[in-house]
C-alpha positions, 0 to 999 in steps of 0.5 A, a space after each residue: 642797372 643797364 648802362 650803354 657806352 658807345 665808341 668809335 665816332 669821328 670825322 670821316 670823308 664821304 665814301 668812308 666806312 667806320 665801325 661804332 661799338 656799344 659796351 652793354 653793362 648790366 645782367 643778362 645781355 642776351 635778354 635784350 633787344 638792341 640797336 642804333 638810332 641817330 639824330 641830326 641837328 634839326 631833325 627827329 631822332 630816327 632809327 638806324 638798325 636794331 637786332 632782337 634778342 635772338 639775333 636771328 634777324 636784323 632790321 635797317 631803315 630805308 636811309 641806311 639799308 644796304 650800307 649799314 649793318 648791325 651785329 652783336 656779340 653775346 660772349 663780349 656784351 657788344 653791339 656793332 654798327 658797321 657803316 659803309 659808303 658813308 654820306 654827309 647825310 649820315 652826320 649825326 649823333 649815334 645812340 645805342 639802345 636797349 630793352 628786355 625782352 621776354 623769351 616768347 618775343 625773342 625774334 620780334 623786331 623793334 623799330 620805334 624809339 619809344 620801345 627802347 628803355 635804355 640809351 648811351 650817351 651818343 657818339 658823334 659821326 660827321 662825314 665831310 664831302 
């Protein structure tokens, strides 16, 4: 059974940086593609950043590209989201996600919420002006 627990959210000012962490519990973390999604009030849930099973590359959505970065530590079963130059429009609940991936798809980027089977409870990030 896979469980994902996010931490690191909070209230920050515009321009600040914040790092979110996601603790993965379950078998074979290295066999999963992982990522972050977010949902602001009244808006659709959208992709933030994802990283494939191999960790060879990353994908971030246009709204955060160049400001956010995702990484994974397979030794600690952790996923990180480094967020820089935060803006009020980054205010949302941030969710950690995971999906099991066959070795043949190790480098495949997943970017749609329907592609992920496991979701954390979410952590709130609020950016003030």
